[in-house]
C-alpha positions as CSV (number, residue, x, y, z in Angstrom):
1,M,2.6,12.5,-3.0
2,N,3.4,9.1,-4.6
3,N,4.2,5.6,-3.5
4,T,7.9,5.6,-4.5
5,I,10.3,7.3,-2.2
6,N,14.0,7.1,-1.3
7,F,15.0,7.9,2.2
8,K,18.4,9.3,3.1
9,N,18.4,7.8,6.6
10,M,16.1,5.8,8.9
11,Y,14.9,8.9,10.8
12,E,13.6,10.5,7.6
13,G,11.8,7.3,6.8
14,E,10.2,6.9,10.2
15,H,9.2,10.6,10.2
16,T,7.6,10.4,6.8
17,I,5.6,7.2,7.7
18,Q,4.6,8.8,11.0
19,K,3.2,11.8,9.1
20,L,1.3,9.6,6.7
21,I,-0.3,7.7,9.5
22,K,-1.1,10.8,11.6
23,S,-2.7,12.5,8.7
24,D,-5.1,9.5,8.3
25,N,-6.3,8.9,11.8
26,N,-4.3,11.1,14.3
27,C,-2.5,8.0,15.6
28,S,1.3,7.9,16.1
29,A,3.5,5.2,14.5
30,H,6.1,3.2,16.3
31,F,8.8,1.0,14.8
32,E,10.2,-2.3,15.9
33,Y,13.2,-3.8,14.1
34,S,14.4,-7.4,14.3
35,N,17.2,-9.2,12.6
36,I,15.8,-12.4,11.1
37,T,18.3,-15.0,9.8
38,L,18.1,-15.4,6.0
39,K,15.3,-12.8,5.7
40,G,17.1,-9.6,6.8
41,I,15.5,-6.9,8.8
42,E,11.9,-7.2,9.9
43,L,10.0,-4.0,10.5
44,T,6.8,-4.0,12.5
45,V,4.8,-0.8,12.7
46,I,2.5,-0.3,15.7
47,T,0.0,2.5,15.9
48,Y,-0.9,4.3,19.1
49,N,-4.3,6.0,19.5
50,P,-4.0,8.8,22.0
51,S,-7.8,9.1,22.4
52,H,-8.1,5.7,24.1
53,K,-4.4,5.2,24.9
54,T,-4.2,1.8,23.1
55,S,-1.7,0.4,20.5
56,F,-2.5,-1.8,17.6
57,F,-0.5,-3.8,15.0
58,L,-0.5,-2.2,11.6
59,H,1.9,-4.3,9.4
60,S,5.2,-6.0,9.2
61,L,7.6,-6.8,6.4
62,Y,11.2,-7.6,5.5
63,G,14.1,-5.9,3.8
64,K,17.9,-6.0,3.4
65,N,18.4,-3.1,5.7
66,K,16.5,-0.4,7.6
67,I,16.3,2.0,4.8
68,E,14.9,-0.5,2.3
69,V,12.4,-1.9,4.8
70,L,11.2,1.7,5.6
71,E,10.8,2.4,1.9
72,K,8.8,-0.8,1.5
73,M,6.6,0.1,4.5
74,Y,6.0,3.5,3.2
75,K,4.9,2.1,-0.2
76,H,2.7,-0.5,1.5
77,I,0.9,2.1,3.7
78,Y,0.5,4.6,0.8
79,E,-0.9,1.9,-1.5
80,L,-3.1,0.6,1.3
81,K,-4.7,4.1,1.9
82,T,-5.4,4.2,-1.9
83,T,-6.7,0.7,-2.1
84,L,-9.1,1.1,0.9
85,K,-10.8,4.0,-0.9
86,K,-11.7,1.8,-3.9
87,K,-15.0,-0.1,-4.1
88,E,-13.2,-3.3,-5.2
89,S,-10.7,-3.4,-2.3
90,P,-9.4,-6.8,-1.3
91,Y,-9.6,-5.8,2.3
92,L,-12.6,-6.2,4.7
93,N,-13.4,-3.3,7.1
94,Y,-14.6,-4.1,10.6
95,L,-15.8,-2.0,13.4
96,I,-15.0,-3.5,16.8
97,E,-16.8,-2.3,19.9
98,W,-14.7,-3.3,22.9
99,Y,-14.1,-2.5,26.6
100,N,-11.0,-0.5,27.3
101,P,-9.9,-1.4,30.9
102,K,-7.3,1.4,31.0
103,E,-10.0,4.1,30.4
104,K,-12.9,2.0,31.9
105,E,-15.1,2.7,28.9
106,K,-16.4,1.1,25.7
107,V,-14.5,2.1,22.5
108,T,-15.2,1.6,18.8
109,S,-12.2,1.0,16.6
110,S,-12.0,0.4,12.9
111,F,-9.8,-2.3,11.4
112,Y,-9.1,-3.7,7.9
113,G,-7.8,-7.1,6.9
114,E,-8.0,-9.7,4.2
115,N,-9.9,-11.9,6.7
116,I,-11.2,-11.8,10.3
117,Q,-8.1,-13.6,11.6
118,Q,-5.9,-10.7,10.4
119,V,-8.3,-8.2,12.0
120,L,-8.2,-10.0,15.4
121,K,-4.4,-10.3,15.2
122,K,-4.2,-6.5,14.8
123,F,-6.6,-6.0,17.6
124,Y,-4.9,-8.3,20.1
125,Y,-1.3,-7.6,19.2
126,G,0.6,-7.0,22.5
127,K,-2.5,-7.4,24.6
128,Y,-2.2,-11.1,25.5
129,K,-1.5,-10.4,29.2
130,E,-4.5,-8.0,29.5
131,N,-7.2,-10.5,30.0
132,N,-9.9,-8.0,30.8
133,I,-10.2,-6.7,27.2
134,I,-13.7,-7.7,26.0
135,I,-15.0,-7.5,22.5
136,Y,-18.7,-6.7,22.6
137,N,-19.4,-6.5,18.9
138,M,-17.7,-6.9,15.6
139,K,-19.4,-5.6,12.5
140,L,-18.3,-6.1,8.9
141,I,-18.7,-2.8,7.1
142,P,-19.7,-3.3,3.4
143,S,-17.3,-1.9,0.9
144,N,-20.1,-1.0,-1.4
145,P,-23.0,0.3,0.7
146,S,-25.4,0.4,-2.2
147,C,-25.5,-3.4,-2.3
């Protein structure tokens, strides 16, 4: 598998991205498209974790049309998976322990981001109306555990 791909249609693109995400963490992927004046199509990918029935923001980007933006998203996710495995990754990895009001239990989820603000944006995306979500602990996981 490589990071360059050409999709024949949007369904092939969505399916391929879904498989890439599911193989990584068993989450499903969901796609939101918006027409943005002067920027084209914005694609936002949301993941859904069936074990705790919660969705989180993964990434968004722009393209001229749905096929192009799906190809860009596939490339981003593929390169992200590769980059996160490197010792010198520009991303920080956090474990967040939080209370899931839907399941009435504490859950630990893993997030990456260039900074803590990105991580919190991913965590809280779409949850602004749910005011009983509580973060108990956030822990930065070192990229090089031998340090």
